[in-house]
Each structure stands twice: as structure tokens, then as C-alpha cells.
N, C-alpha and C positions, 0 to 999 in steps of 0.2 A: 955485391949486395947479398945479404943473407936473410932469407924469409923464415919466419917461424912456421911450424907445421900447420898451425891454424890459418895463417895467411896463405900459405901454399894451397891448402885444401879449398879455401874460399875462391882463390883465383882459378883453380882447376874447375870448380863447380860453375863459375861464371862463364868459362869457355866451352863448357859441354852441356849445360842444361839451361832451360828457361829462355827468355827473350831479353836480350840486352843490346844496346846500340853497338854498331860495328866498332866505333872508336874505343869503347870500353873493353870489348873483347880483344881488340888489337893491343891495347895497353896491357891487359892482363897477360897476353901471350909474351910480350916483351919482358915484363917483370919475371915471369916464370923462366924465360930463357936466360935472364941475367942472374938468377938465383945460384949462388955458389955453394949453398948447403947440400945440393945434390951432386957435387963434384965439380971438376974443371968445366969451364965454359969456353966457348970459342971467342974469337975477337968480335968486337962490335960490328965490324964489317961483315963477318960471316953470319952473325945472328940476324943482321938487317937483311941480308940477301935471302936467308932461309925463310924469314917471316914476310918478305915483300914490303919492307918499310925502309925509310931513310936511316942512314947511320946516325943522324942527329936524334932521331926518336929513341935510339938505343943508348944515347949518352946519358948515363946515370951518375948523379952525384948526391950526397946526403941531403943537400938543400932542396932537392926536387921533390 
């Protein structure tokens, strides 16, 4: 998945400032980890382990 600079900035802001539900912060972190515009990403299994979420949560497809 490729995030635009604006999307990436918004997701980073959501994870670092303000008060947001834990589920929103967790999803933002997953999306940032899956962003290929910043270079190569690890496997979904590695990302899930690093973020402490299930591999299923890191399963991204364009329809999601």
C-alpha cells in the first residue's frame, strides 16, 4: 500500500498527539507499517509481531 504524504502525516499525528481510541491508534500504526512509499516493508507476520497485533489485522487489500 502506498500512502500519500498527507495521509502519512495525518496517521503520524493521530499516533502521537491528542486523544484517540486505542483501536484507531493501533490501525494507524498498522497502516504506517504497511506503507511502501517509505521503502521496503517486512512481512505481515513481522509487522504483526512488532506491533503486537494479529497477522489478520495486517492483511491489507484494496477493498478494505
